[in-house]
C-alpha positions, 0 to 999 in steps of 0.5 A: 235890432234886426233892420227889415223883415227880411233880414229877420226870417234869414236869420230864423233859416240859418238857425234851424240848419235850412237856409242852404236850401234856400241858398241852393235848391235841390234838385231833382232825384236821379236814378242811375241807369246804363244803355248798351250798344249794340243790345245783342251779337256774338260773344266777342261782340264791342259793346259802348256802355252809356251811363247816367246818374252815378256819382260826379267826377269819380271812378267806377267799374263795369262788371260782365261775367268775370271781365272788369272794365273802368270807367271816370264819371264827369261832373253830371254823373255821366260816362261812356266806355268800351268793353267786350263781351267775353268769348265764353258768353252764352245765353243772355249775360248781365252788364253792372256799372257801379260807382261806390254803392251807386249801380245798374244793370243791363242785359246783353243778348249772346247769340250764337256764331254762324255756322261756317260756310261749307266749303270744299272737301279735302277728303280722299273721296271727292263728292260730286254731282250731276244736277238737272241745271249743271254747274250754271244752275246756281240755286240747285247747287247751292240747295245740294251744298246746304243738304250734302254740308259740304261744296262738290268737288266735281261737277257733270255737264251733259253734251252731245255732238251738236254742242258747243264745247262748254267753256261757260260752264266749265267756268263756273264749275270752276268759280265754285272750287270744283273741277268739270267732269264732261260728259261727250256723247256722239250722238244727237240728243232725242235720235234713239239708238239707230242713228247710222250717222253716229256709227263708230266707224263714221267717228272713227274715220274722221267724219266729225274731226272738225267738232272733235277739233274745235272741242280740242281747241277750247279745252287748250285755250280754256287751260285748267283741269277738265275731266273729259268721259266720251262715250259714256255705258258703251258695254250696254246697248241704250246707245249708239255708240255701243258695240251690237246697236246702230251697225257697230262691230266689234272693235269699234268702240276701240278704234273710235276712243283712240281717234277722237283722243288722238284728234284732241290731243293733236290741239295741244289740250294736255289738261284734259284727264279722259275719263273711261266708264262703262256701267256695273256690269251686269248678266249680257253686258259686253265685256270689259275687256274688248272695250277698253282703249289701253292705258294710254289712252286713259287717265280714270276709269269708271263705274256708273251703277244705280240702286233701282230699288224696286222702281222698276218691274225688272228691278230690285234692291242691291247694296251698294257692295253688291252693286260696285264691288264686282266692277271695280275688281274688274277695273282694277284687272283691267287697268291696274294703278288707275284711279277708280271714280264712280262717274254716276251713282243713286238710289231709289227710296223703294225697296229698302232703306235709303238713308242706310244704302247712303251710309253704306255707299260712302262708308265702302268707298271711302275704304277703296284707297283707288276709289278717287271720289263718286258723282251722285246723279241728284235729278228725279227722273226714273225715280226720285234719285235727289239726295234730299228724296227724304229727310232720311236720306238727307240726313244720312248723306250729310253724316256720311259725308262728315264721317268720311271727313273724319 
């Protein structure tokens, strides 16, 4: 006989197979799940996969595309393991963890890798820029870099004879990987064409030797390469250092140039490259032959030339070849073997397709083995000269620079 009611009930439970549930209560049902950390990132990202609700104390596999990673669960059915998102992954990719027939999945979002930051190009044709704020205007230059798709390797600086050597600007250019191109103008800004104090014979006579010496010493002390463009566009009639204006006579320009060169050279500024930069010749301009200081006084010959389009009453659309080819031919005859620089150029939007002009300019210059580079005048002045004066202009310019790199 059973000794008590409790013993009797237990015997009945054992007989019916339910005794185990009385001795070891069942736990709540658990759904397998996994979490990812992080849940998004570029292909190749390292990701931690954590899971719960899996078979206890067993091995399992995480599957990501064609890649697999093993893991071991704990006595409670959890695990944590590291995986790597395959390098070729794109879009959303499924990450699955399983042990035997138990599995769970989660999604990892593959983010596109950021485009590499633009750098200075190693192309033979260098790209430079003249911007309103010069090398110290970081925001302007960052915008130019974005628009052009590369960092300018030449940065223009403009100074007159009343200003100090631009050491800070040269440092800023250097910090961006660019060579400073200093346009040094023998006049006082805003004084107009007639400035007798700055007549060429006064420069040659030594009236400004203290200023010239100060500049030479500062550049020599700076020590890095500098392109010095003294008294540019001298074959025109709009600056007081042109012959035929401001009391200047034939031969005065060469005499002034050579004097300035020699005073700077005497300071030991061997890091200077002298850039002789006339305007593109035009009907009525002063002949270049009488203005060239000679091969011993010039390192780089240059041209300034703009496509004014129909922005002015006197102007019309001109192609890059028609604008520059005649002047480049004269430079080659006058200074054989010297590298050629287009020291200032840009195009108007008015009168033709600026986008096409940009493409043709870079293509033409890149085909000239002796043309070392060009400097775009990226300013809104007489007309909108900027690279991004329109979306089509900006896109064509960027594509043209890319094409000349390939």
